[in-house]
Backbone as XML, in Angstrom:
<?xml version="1.0"?>
<chain id="A" units="angstrom">
  <residue number="1" name="MET">
    <atom name="N" x="0.796" y="-1.106" z="-0.024"/>
    <atom name="CA" x="-0.024" y="-0.052" z="-0.027"/>
    <atom name="C" x="0.903" y="1.265" z="0.012"/>
  </residue>
  <residue number="2" name="LYS">
    <atom name="N" x="0.678" y="2.145" z="-0.865"/>
    <atom name="CA" x="1.409" y="3.399" z="-1.109"/>
    <atom name="C" x="0.953" y="4.368" z="-0.045"/>
  </residue>
  <residue number="3" name="VAL">
    <atom name="N" x="1.771" y="5.436" z="0.193"/>
    <atom name="CA" x="1.452" y="6.525" z="1.303"/>
    <atom name="C" x="0.322" y="7.269" z="0.801"/>
  </residue>
  <residue number="4" name="ILE">
    <atom name="N" x="0.209" y="7.458" z="-0.393"/>
    <atom name="CA" x="-0.946" y="8.225" z="-0.949"/>
    <atom name="C" x="-2.263" y="7.544" z="-0.758"/>
  </residue>
  <residue number="5" name="GLN">
    <atom name="N" x="-2.189" y="6.232" z="-0.861"/>
    <atom name="CA" x="-3.520" y="5.370" z="-0.741"/>
    <atom name="C" x="-3.833" y="5.410" z="0.800"/>
  </residue>
  <residue number="6" name="LEU">
    <atom name="N" x="-2.904" y="5.255" z="1.666"/>
    <atom name="CA" x="-3.116" y="5.430" z="3.034"/>
    <atom name="C" x="-3.719" y="6.646" z="3.476"/>
  </residue>
  <residue number="7" name="ALA">
    <atom name="N" x="-3.151" y="7.800" z="2.888"/>
    <atom name="CA" x="-3.665" y="9.153" z="3.199"/>
    <atom name="C" x="-5.078" y="9.257" z="2.583"/>
  </residue>
  <residue number="8" name="GLU">
    <atom name="N" x="-5.442" y="8.842" z="1.566"/>
    <atom name="CA" x="-6.799" y="8.818" z="0.939"/>
    <atom name="C" x="-7.678" y="8.072" z="1.844"/>
  </residue>
  <residue number="9" name="ILE">
    <atom name="N" x="-7.338" y="6.949" z="2.319"/>
    <atom name="CA" x="-8.201" y="6.119" z="3.159"/>
    <atom name="C" x="-8.562" y="6.841" z="4.535"/>
  </residue>
  <residue number="10" name="ILE">
    <atom name="N" x="-7.463" y="7.476" z="5.069"/>
    <atom name="CA" x="-7.585" y="8.237" z="6.268"/>
    <atom name="C" x="-8.493" y="9.438" z="6.033"/>
  </residue>
  <residue number="11" name="TRP">
    <atom name="N" x="-8.380" y="10.038" z="4.882"/>
    <atom name="CA" x="-9.017" y="11.288" z="4.414"/>
    <atom name="C" x="-10.644" y="10.876" z="4.356"/>
  </residue>
  <residue number="12" name="ILE">
    <atom name="N" x="-10.940" y="9.728" z="3.756"/>
    <atom name="CA" x="-12.323" y="9.324" z="3.684"/>
    <atom name="C" x="-12.895" y="8.952" z="4.979"/>
  </residue>
  <residue number="13" name="ILE">
    <atom name="N" x="-12.197" y="8.324" z="5.790"/>
    <atom name="CA" x="-12.624" y="7.875" z="7.150"/>
    <atom name="C" x="-12.893" y="9.196" z="8.032"/>
  </residue>
  <residue number="14" name="SER">
    <atom name="N" x="-11.964" y="10.247" z="7.833"/>
    <atom name="CA" x="-12.161" y="11.341" z="8.613"/>
    <atom name="C" x="-13.368" y="12.140" z="8.156"/>
  </residue>
  <residue number="15" name="ALA">
    <atom name="N" x="-13.642" y="12.147" z="6.840"/>
    <atom name="CA" x="-14.845" y="12.814" z="6.328"/>
    <atom name="C" x="-16.187" y="12.159" z="6.843"/>
  </residue>
  <residue number="16" name="MET">
    <atom name="N" x="-16.095" y="10.770" z="6.773"/>
    <atom name="CA" x="-17.311" y="10.067" z="7.286"/>
    <atom name="C" x="-17.463" y="10.343" z="8.810"/>
  </residue>
  <residue number="17" name="GLY">
    <atom name="N" x="-16.270" y="10.292" z="9.571"/>
    <atom name="CA" x="-16.394" y="10.653" z="11.012"/>
    <atom name="C" x="-17.025" y="12.021" z="11.370"/>
  </residue>
  <residue number="18" name="ILE">
    <atom name="N" x="-16.550" y="12.914" z="10.512"/>
    <atom name="CA" x="-17.015" y="14.309" z="10.753"/>
    <atom name="C" x="-18.581" y="14.310" z="10.608"/>
  </residue>
  <residue number="19" name="ILE">
    <atom name="N" x="-19.112" y="13.640" z="9.550"/>
    <atom name="CA" x="-20.453" y="13.693" z="9.382"/>
    <atom name="C" x="-21.282" y="13.036" z="10.587"/>
  </residue>
  <residue number="20" name="VAL">
    <atom name="N" x="-20.712" y="11.921" z="11.057"/>
    <atom name="CA" x="-21.395" y="11.161" z="12.057"/>
    <atom name="C" x="-21.232" y="12.031" z="13.316"/>
  </residue>
  <residue number="21" name="PHE">
    <atom name="N" x="-20.096" y="12.560" z="13.716"/>
    <atom name="CA" x="-20.001" y="13.260" z="14.931"/>
    <atom name="C" x="-20.677" y="14.616" z="15.114"/>
  </residue>
  <residue number="22" name="VAL">
    <atom name="N" x="-20.821" y="15.287" z="13.882"/>
    <atom name="CA" x="-21.613" y="16.491" z="13.726"/>
    <atom name="C" x="-23.084" y="16.215" z="13.983"/>
  </residue>
  <residue number="23" name="LEU">
    <atom name="N" x="-23.553" y="15.061" z="13.459"/>
    <atom name="CA" x="-24.945" y="14.703" z="13.632"/>
    <atom name="C" x="-25.107" y="14.205" z="15.162"/>
  </residue>
  <residue number="24" name="LEU">
    <atom name="N" x="-24.189" y="13.747" z="15.884"/>
    <atom name="CA" x="-24.360" y="13.389" z="17.224"/>
    <atom name="C" x="-24.433" y="14.636" z="18.132"/>
  </residue>
  <residue number="25" name="HIS">
    <atom name="N" x="-23.925" y="15.787" z="17.828"/>
    <atom name="CA" x="-24.099" y="16.955" z="18.621"/>
    <atom name="C" x="-25.470" y="17.319" z="19.014"/>
  </residue>
  <residue number="26" name="SER">
    <atom name="N" x="-25.720" y="17.868" z="20.170"/>
    <atom name="CA" x="-26.858" y="18.481" z="20.501"/>
    <atom name="C" x="-27.135" y="19.831" z="19.866"/>
  </residue>
  <residue number="27" name="PRO">
    <atom name="N" x="-28.292" y="20.290" z="19.462"/>
    <atom name="CA" x="-28.507" y="21.604" z="18.858"/>
    <atom name="C" x="-28.161" y="22.625" z="19.936"/>
  </residue>
  <residue number="28" name="LYS">
    <atom name="N" x="-27.472" y="23.625" z="19.475"/>
    <atom name="CA" x="-27.030" y="24.808" z="20.349"/>
    <atom name="C" x="-28.173" y="25.824" z="20.241"/>
  </residue>
  <residue number="29" name="GLY">
    <atom name="N" x="-28.738" y="26.007" z="19.157"/>
    <atom name="CA" x="-29.753" y="27.176" z="19.136"/>
    <atom name="C" x="-31.134" y="26.775" z="19.513"/>
  </residue>
  <residue number="30" name="ASP">
    <atom name="N" x="-31.765" y="27.854" z="20.028"/>
    <atom name="CA" x="-33.148" y="27.615" z="20.618"/>
    <atom name="C" x="-34.271" y="27.964" z="19.454"/>
  </residue>
  <residue number="31" name="GLY">
    <atom name="N" x="-33.783" y="28.574" z="18.344"/>
    <atom name="CA" x="-34.633" y="28.914" z="17.295"/>
    <atom name="C" x="-35.749" y="29.918" z="17.762"/>
  </residue>
  <residue number="32" name="ILE">
    <atom name="N" x="-36.915" y="29.719" z="17.402"/>
    <atom name="CA" x="-38.087" y="30.613" z="17.768"/>
    <atom name="C" x="-38.338" y="30.567" z="19.337"/>
  </residue>
  <residue number="33" name="GLY">
    <atom name="N" x="-38.010" y="29.533" z="19.984"/>
    <atom name="CA" x="-38.208" y="29.320" z="21.431"/>
    <atom name="C" x="-37.370" y="30.333" z="22.203"/>
  </residue>
  <residue number="34" name="GLY">
    <atom name="N" x="-36.323" y="30.954" z="21.639"/>
    <atom name="CA" x="-35.428" y="31.808" z="22.337"/>
    <atom name="C" x="-36.067" y="33.331" z="22.370"/>
  </residue>
  <residue number="35" name="ILE">
    <atom name="N" x="-36.980" y="33.535" z="21.552"/>
    <atom name="CA" x="-37.633" y="34.890" z="21.590"/>
    <atom name="C" x="-38.492" y="35.103" z="22.821"/>
  </residue>
  <residue number="36" name="GLY">
    <atom name="N" x="-39.273" y="34.201" z="23.120"/>
    <atom name="CA" x="-40.112" y="34.217" z="24.190"/>
    <atom name="C" x="-39.531" y="34.140" z="25.626"/>
  </residue>
  <residue number="37" name="GLY">
    <atom name="N" x="-38.156" y="34.054" z="25.610"/>
    <atom name="CA" x="-37.472" y="34.047" z="26.880"/>
    <atom name="C" x="-37.419" y="32.620" z="27.504"/>
  </residue>
  <residue number="38" name="GLN">
    <atom name="N" x="-37.702" y="31.667" z="26.652"/>
    <atom name="CA" x="-37.598" y="30.229" z="27.277"/>
    <atom name="C" x="-36.165" y="29.700" z="27.068"/>
  </residue>
  <residue number="39" name="ALA">
    <atom name="N" x="-35.418" y="30.416" z="26.450"/>
    <atom name="CA" x="-33.968" y="29.843" z="26.269"/>
    <atom name="C" x="-33.256" y="29.876" z="27.593"/>
  </residue>
  <residue number="40" name="GLN">
    <atom name="N" x="-32.491" y="28.908" z="27.716"/>
    <atom name="CA" x="-31.609" y="28.792" z="28.932"/>
    <atom name="C" x="-30.263" y="29.513" z="28.557"/>
  </residue>
  <residue number="41" name="LEU">
    <atom name="N" x="-29.923" y="30.481" z="29.348"/>
    <atom name="CA" x="-28.734" y="31.280" z="29.106"/>
    <atom name="C" x="-27.467" y="30.525" z="29.431"/>
  </residue>
  <residue number="42" name="PHE">
    <atom name="N" x="-27.621" y="29.913" z="30.660"/>
    <atom name="CA" x="-26.330" y="29.292" z="31.264"/>
    <atom name="C" x="-26.666" y="27.701" z="31.376"/>
  </residue>
  <residue number="43" name="THR">
    <atom name="N" x="-26.134" y="26.879" z="30.523"/>
    <atom name="CA" x="-26.257" y="25.516" z="30.559"/>
    <atom name="C" x="-24.925" y="24.954" z="30.899"/>
  </residue>
  <residue number="44" name="SER">
    <atom name="N" x="-24.882" y="23.907" z="31.554"/>
    <atom name="CA" x="-23.640" y="23.354" z="31.889"/>
    <atom name="C" x="-23.224" y="22.372" z="30.765"/>
  </residue>
  <residue number="45" name="THR">
    <atom name="N" x="-21.937" y="22.351" z="30.313"/>
    <atom name="CA" x="-21.654" y="21.427" z="29.302"/>
    <atom name="C" x="-21.200" y="20.042" z="29.903"/>
  </residue>
  <residue number="46" name="LYS">
    <atom name="N" x="-21.666" y="19.034" z="29.212"/>
    <atom name="CA" x="-21.441" y="17.753" z="29.783"/>
    <atom name="C" x="-20.066" y="17.185" z="29.267"/>
  </residue>
  <residue number="47" name="SER">
    <atom name="N" x="-19.581" y="16.293" z="29.860"/>
    <atom name="CA" x="-18.222" y="15.693" z="29.373"/>
    <atom name="C" x="-18.565" y="15.019" z="27.973"/>
  </residue>
  <residue number="48" name="ALA">
    <atom name="N" x="-19.707" y="14.469" z="27.737"/>
    <atom name="CA" x="-19.912" y="13.916" z="26.476"/>
    <atom name="C" x="-19.797" y="14.867" z="25.406"/>
  </residue>
  <residue number="49" name="GLU">
    <atom name="N" x="-20.340" y="16.111" z="25.769"/>
    <atom name="CA" x="-20.319" y="17.199" z="24.644"/>
    <atom name="C" x="-18.918" y="17.546" z="24.384"/>
  </residue>
  <residue number="50" name="ILE">
    <atom name="N" x="-18.248" y="17.698" z="25.434"/>
    <atom name="CA" x="-16.784" y="18.162" z="25.266"/>
    <atom name="C" x="-15.984" y="17.152" z="24.515"/>
  </residue>
  <residue number="51" name="THR">
    <atom name="N" x="-16.193" y="15.775" z="24.859"/>
    <atom name="CA" x="-15.482" y="14.830" z="24.027"/>
    <atom name="C" x="-15.843" y="14.874" z="22.677"/>
  </residue>
  <residue number="52" name="LEU">
    <atom name="N" x="-17.223" y="15.039" z="22.349"/>
    <atom name="CA" x="-17.721" y="15.236" z="20.966"/>
    <atom name="C" x="-17.003" y="16.369" z="20.283"/>
  </residue>
  <residue number="53" name="ASN">
    <atom name="N" x="-16.937" y="17.477" z="20.907"/>
    <atom name="CA" x="-16.182" y="18.638" z="20.311"/>
    <atom name="C" x="-14.738" y="18.241" z="20.030"/>
  </residue>
  <residue number="54" name="ARG">
    <atom name="N" x="-14.007" y="17.692" z="20.951"/>
    <atom name="CA" x="-12.635" y="17.366" z="20.727"/>
    <atom name="C" x="-12.446" y="16.339" z="19.475"/>
  </residue>
  <residue number="55" name="ILE">
    <atom name="N" x="-13.192" y="15.348" z="19.395"/>
    <atom name="CA" x="-13.279" y="14.467" z="18.267"/>
    <atom name="C" x="-13.509" y="15.116" z="17.072"/>
  </residue>
  <residue number="56" name="THR">
    <atom name="N" x="-14.594" y="16.007" z="17.023"/>
    <atom name="CA" x="-14.933" y="16.685" z="15.766"/>
    <atom name="C" x="-13.920" y="17.596" z="15.288"/>
  </residue>
  <residue number="57" name="TRP">
    <atom name="N" x="-13.260" y="18.343" z="16.317"/>
    <atom name="CA" x="-12.253" y="19.171" z="15.794"/>
    <atom name="C" x="-10.987" y="18.498" z="15.337"/>
  </residue>
  <residue number="58" name="THR">
    <atom name="N" x="-10.604" y="17.503" z="15.998"/>
    <atom name="CA" x="-9.546" y="16.686" z="15.608"/>
    <atom name="C" x="-9.740" y="16.116" z="14.129"/>
  </residue>
  <residue number="59" name="LEU">
    <atom name="N" x="-10.953" y="15.445" z="13.893"/>
    <atom name="CA" x="-11.279" y="14.986" z="12.586"/>
    <atom name="C" x="-11.285" y="16.125" z="11.519"/>
  </residue>
  <residue number="60" name="SER">
    <atom name="N" x="-11.791" y="17.290" z="11.850"/>
    <atom name="CA" x="-11.887" y="18.491" z="10.985"/>
    <atom name="C" x="-10.315" y="18.865" z="10.615"/>
  </residue>
  <residue number="61" name="VAL">
    <atom name="N" x="-9.494" y="18.929" z="11.560"/>
    <atom name="CA" x="-8.203" y="19.334" z="11.272"/>
    <atom name="C" x="-7.524" y="18.260" z="10.386"/>
  </residue>
  <residue number="62" name="MET">
    <atom name="N" x="-7.710" y="16.962" z="10.722"/>
    <atom name="CA" x="-7.064" y="15.973" z="9.937"/>
    <atom name="C" x="-7.672" y="16.013" z="8.441"/>
  </residue>
  <residue number="63" name="PHE">
    <atom name="N" x="-8.951" y="16.270" z="8.252"/>
    <atom name="CA" x="-9.608" y="16.333" z="6.968"/>
    <atom name="C" x="-9.015" y="17.494" z="6.152"/>
  </residue>
  <residue number="64" name="MET">
    <atom name="N" x="-8.996" y="18.638" z="6.765"/>
    <atom name="CA" x="-8.469" y="19.781" z="5.979"/>
    <atom name="C" x="-6.998" y="19.714" z="5.792"/>
  </residue>
  <residue number="65" name="GLY">
    <atom name="N" x="-6.298" y="19.184" z="6.713"/>
    <atom name="CA" x="-4.809" y="18.949" z="6.324"/>
    <atom name="C" x="-4.549" y="17.997" z="5.255"/>
  </residue>
  <residue number="66" name="LEU">
    <atom name="N" x="-5.297" y="16.891" z="5.310"/>
    <atom name="CA" x="-5.104" y="15.856" z="4.276"/>
    <atom name="C" x="-5.687" y="16.354" z="2.874"/>
  </residue>
  <residue number="67" name="THR">
    <atom name="N" x="-6.723" y="17.102" z="2.947"/>
    <atom name="CA" x="-7.199" y="17.814" z="1.726"/>
    <atom name="C" x="-6.127" y="18.779" z="1.107"/>
  </residue>
  <residue number="68" name="VAL">
    <atom name="N" x="-5.399" y="19.437" z="1.824"/>
    <atom name="CA" x="-4.366" y="20.364" z="1.188"/>
    <atom name="C" x="-3.212" y="19.506" z="0.674"/>
  </residue>
  <residue number="69" name="ILE">
    <atom name="N" x="-2.729" y="18.525" z="1.605"/>
    <atom name="CA" x="-1.744" y="17.714" z="1.210"/>
    <atom name="C" x="-1.972" y="16.851" z="-0.044"/>
  </residue>
  <residue number="70" name="LEU">
    <atom name="N" x="-3.191" y="16.301" z="-0.143"/>
    <atom name="CA" x="-3.573" y="15.479" z="-1.317"/>
    <atom name="C" x="-3.730" y="16.289" z="-2.646"/>
  </residue>
  <residue number="71" name="SER">
    <atom name="N" x="-4.396" y="17.544" z="-2.361"/>
    <atom name="CA" x="-4.744" y="18.328" z="-3.632"/>
    <atom name="C" x="-3.363" y="18.956" z="-4.165"/>
  </residue>
  <residue number="72" name="ALA">
    <atom name="N" x="-2.449" y="19.158" z="-3.212"/>
    <atom name="CA" x="-1.234" y="19.820" z="-3.735"/>
    <atom name="C" x="-0.273" y="18.893" z="-4.263"/>
  </residue>
  <residue number="73" name="GLY">
    <atom name="N" x="-0.396" y="17.547" z="-4.090"/>
    <atom name="CA" x="0.260" y="16.554" z="-4.746"/>
    <atom name="C" x="1.744" y="16.447" z="-4.037"/>
  </residue>
  <residue number="74" name="TRP">
    <atom name="N" x="1.753" y="16.613" z="-2.734"/>
    <atom name="CA" x="3.049" y="16.786" z="-2.031"/>
    <atom name="C" x="3.465" y="15.286" z="-1.704"/>
  </residue>
  <residue number="75" name="LEU">
    <atom name="N" x="2.700" y="14.384" z="-1.826"/>
    <atom name="CA" x="3.005" y="12.927" z="-1.463"/>
    <atom name="C" x="3.617" y="12.262" z="-2.629"/>
  </residue>
  <residue number="76" name="ALA">
    <atom name="N" x="4.580" y="11.380" z="-2.431"/>
    <atom name="CA" x="5.138" y="10.629" z="-3.550"/>
    <atom name="C" x="4.112" y="9.587" z="-3.991"/>
  </residue>
  <residue number="77" name="ASN">
    <atom name="N" x="3.984" y="9.225" z="-5.209"/>
    <atom name="CA" x="3.197" y="8.204" z="-5.725"/>
    <atom name="C" x="3.746" y="6.876" z="-5.511"/>
  </residue>
</chain>
């Protein structure tokens, strides 16, 4: 397996992971409910949400970095 193939596999897995973990996040906005004063201003962040944020950010950085590397052709074929 070549380095570029491994990078492409990691790139695809990170893209799918971003989709999954973004969908697992709880919604932040209250939408129309925030107008009537029903929005909670100070909510405590759970450890699960913090972990989801870290995983999502890590996958995003990996995806963007590999996108630049793969599109620039910096890896040897």
